[in-house]
N, C-alpha and C positions, 0 to 999 in steps of 0.2 A: 940835238939832244932832246928838244921838246917833243919831236915826233916819236922818238923811242919811248918817252914817258907816257905818251897818249896811246901807244899800241895796245896795251891790255884793255883799255876802255873801248877802243874801236872794235876789238875782237868780241867783246861782250855784247856790244850793240849789234854786231853782225849776227851773232848767234841768236839774239832775241828776234831780229828781223826775219831770220830763217824760220823760226818757229811760227811766226805770224803768217809767213808766206805760204804755209802748207796747211790750210784749214781742213782739208779732207783727210789728213793723216790721222791714224788711230791714236787715241789718247794713251799715254804710257800707263802701265798697270800701277795701281796704288801701291805705295811703299808698304812692305810688310812691317807690322808693328814690332817693335823690339821685344825679344824674349826676356821677360823680367825674372824668369826662374833662376837664371845663373846668379843674378844679384842676391836672390833669396838664399841660394845655397851658400854663397860666400858669407852672407850675414850669419847663417846658421852655424857655419864652421867657426866663425869668429866668436859667436856666443858659446859654442862648445869649449873653445880654448879659454874663455873667460869664466867657465864654470856654470853658465846659465843653461844647463842641460834641458830643462823643461821647455824653455822657449825655443831652443834649437830643435827639439823633437817635433814641435808643432810646425816649424818651417820645413823641416825635412819631409814630414808627412804631407804637407800641402804640395810640395813640388813632386813628390813621388806619385801623388794621385793623378798628376797630369802626365799621362803616358807619352804624349807627343813632345814633351820637353826634351831638349837636347841634353839636359843634365839630370834626367830622372834617375839614371844609373848611379850617378855621383851622389844624389840625394839618398838613394837606398843604401849605399855604402856608408854614408855619414850617419844614417839612422841606425844601421847595424852597430857601428862603433859606439854610438852614444848609448844604445840600449844595453851594451855590454860593459859600460863604464860603471864600476862599483861606486864611484862618487855621485852618480845619478841616483837619487832616492828611489825612483820608480823603475830602476833597471830591471829588465825582463829578458832572461836568456832564451826562453822559449819563443817569445816574439821576435827576438833578434835572429834566431834560426830561421823563422818563417820569412823575414825580410831578406836575409842573405840568399835563401833558396829562391825567392822571387827574382832577385837580381840575376842569379845564375840561369834560371829558366827563361826569363823574358829578354835578357840582354846578353846572349851568349857571345856576341862579338865585342862587347865592351872591354876596354883595357882595364876596367876594375874587376872583371870577372874572376881573375886569378885570386885576388885577395878575398873576394866574396866566397869563392869555393873553399878557401882555407878556413874562413870564419865558419862556414857551414859545417865542414868536417869537424872542426874543433868543438863547436856547439853541440853537434850530434853526439860526439863522444861524451861531452860533459853531461848532457841531458840523460844519456843512457846510464852513466854512472850515478847520476842523481836518482833515477828511478830504482836502480839496484840498491842504492843506499836507503831510499825510502822503504823498499821492500824489506831489507834487513832490519831497519829500524822498527817496522811494524812487527816483524818476527820477534825481535828482542823485547818489544813491549808485551807481546803475548807470553813470552817466556817469563818475564817479570811478573805479569799478572798471575800466571800459573804458579810461580814460586810463592807469591803472596797467598794464593789460595791454599797451597800446601802448608805454608807456615801457619795460616789460620786453622787449618784442619789439625795440624800437629798440636797447636795450643789447645784446641778443643779436646783432642785425645788425651793431652796431659791433664786437663781438667777432669776428664772421665776417669783417668787412672787414679788421680787424687781422690775422687769421690769413691771409686771402687776400693781403694786402700782404706779410706775412712770406714766404709761399710764393712770391709773385712775385719778391721780391728773391732768394730762394734759387734760383729757376729762372734768373734773370738771371745770378746768380753761376756757376751750373753751365754755363749756355750760354756764358758768357765763357771758362770753364775748358775747355769742349769746343772752342771756337774756337781757344784757345791750343794745345790738344793736336793739333788738326788741323794747325795751322801747324807744330808740332813734327814731326808725321808727314810733312808735305810736305818739310820741311827734311831730315828723316832720309832720305826717299826720294830727294831730290835728291843728298844726300851719298852714298847707296848707289850711285846711278847713276854719280856721279863716281868713286867707288871702283872700280866695275866698269870704267869707261873707263880708269882708271889701270892696272888689272890687265891689261887687254888691251894697253895700251901697253907694260907691262913684258914681257909675253909676246912681243910683236913685237920688242922690243929684244933679248930673250934669243935669239930665233930668228935674228935678224940677226947676232948675235955668233957664233953657232955656224956660220954659213955661212962657207966658205973665201973 
């Protein structure tokens, strides 16, 4: 029983002795440092679920900048999702489209590419509709401005009409006054003529009286 218990120790010692017995053997290659980006992506995904979107975006971007990372495509997908999340205060659909497009172009063999392509198509349609809405909004604003200008012009013309009406009434009043003055002049002229006639009659009478 004791020999069986010592067997693992003996095997270990034998292995160590074998390593020392081959001094000319090539040294084993250095161990590859562990890829920490997967841990960062998992942490970013946890933060996303917890609502810490800004911190998650920073981590996703850090991993995505490392194109040699085995989870760069996963980071790009997580970044796309977060940028599309309306709960993220700085969500940016245009930037999300660019990220999804990068995933599709740079990682065509990724098992995330199908979802990335779906995001890209969805965002492309949304951005196109957004541009169309923006264009129509600008056109509507132009129509509203034009309508306001027409309204102002109409108000100005109403003012002009009121002023014209006032001046027309004033002209009518003055015309009537002029007609009245003309009648007065005619009456005065008639009376002047009558006075002249009476004067002539007075002279004639005076002359007759002087005759013997």
